[in-house]
C-alpha positions, 0 to 999 in steps of 0.5 A: 184419233180422238174416242168419245165415251158419253152415255146420257142417263137423267139420274146422272150428271153430264159426264164425257170421256176423251181418250186416244185411240191405239192398235189392239196390240197395244197394252197399256191404259189409253191416253186421256185428252184434257185440252178440248172444249166440250160442250152439250147443246139442247133447246134449253141452252149450252152446257160447257163441261169443265175438265176434271182431269184424266179425260173426264169432262163434267157439268152439274146439270143432267140430261131430261127424259125425252129431250134431244141433245148435241155434243160438240168437241173442239180439239186443240187443232181446230177440229170439230167432232159432233154427235146427237141423242135423245134421252128415252123415257124411263121402262115401265117394269115390275117383277115378282120373285120366286124363291126355290130352295133346292138343297138345304145341306150345309155344304150344298145349300143353294137357292134357284130364283126366278122372277115374273117380269112384266114390261108395259110399253109406252105407245108414243115412242119407239123403244129398245129395251135391254135387260140385265141381272146381277147378283151379290154373291153371300160368300164374297159379297161382290156383285156378278153379271150372270147370263139369263134363262127365259121363256121369251120367245119373241126376243131378239135371238143374235145371243139366244141359245136353247137351254134344256137344263129347265124346261120352263125356262127354255132360252140362254141369253149371254149378258143381256136380253134384248127385246124390240117394243114393235111385237107388243107396242103400247101393251104389256108382256109378262115372262119369266127370267131367271139364272142358277147360282149360289146363295145371294144377298141381293139380286138386281134386275136392271131394265134399260130403255136404250136410245138408237146408238147405244142399242146398236153400240151394245149389240155390235159389242157382244157380236165382236166379244162372240168373235173370241170363240173362234181362237186366237187366229181365226181363219174364217170369221166376219170382222165386227166393228163396234158402232160409233155415231161420231161425226169426224171422230170415233166413239159413242154418244147416246142415252138411256134410262133404266129401272132398277128392281132389287130383291133381297134374300138375306132373310132366308 
């Protein structure tokens, strides 16, 4: 079947990727689909996306925060695939860095850093926040995503475990911290967020406000990934289907806005 991958972001133009589904045993790359008519519709008009090859369709327009959009994909055999999403507003987030040099010997020069992150909710909207951390390692200069440790007790615990190494940061989150605004609607919340890492050039904290479709998509993808821990041939486990909001197809058409906070430690 046709699979749609489109995540709207007000900082980027409209981009939609179409591929053909395949079985889980298939090891080849997904086959791109380049013969469809793709449009995105809003109250401002219809944006027709131009095929760029390799399954990618693009328009030079950018989505607008707070607006609702509909996706329409017309296949060459006359089938129509549709979905809708609304673009969230950018999260209001600030962070204060705390740097602790734990060992200054040449072979063991490491830095443990944490941040005091303050997130202010918008009272007029229903928001779900996802928080991630990336670090640029000083030795090989590549960014890596890290598990996160926090003192945030009200976060979603589906991917959270208790962490005993650092009493002031008692929770470890795999990949992301997920936080619904119901528990602090219209107010601010402040908590510690950190990780352990060799000396870094640059740390990034991504605070994402996800629409309901991206929220369900990320959570189901993490739950599915966690099933790998039960082994290659599990006997007892609950299969997880990755969320899709396509009408008459598979995939995801969703939206998010992000606030990216960067901290440079080149001077240390």
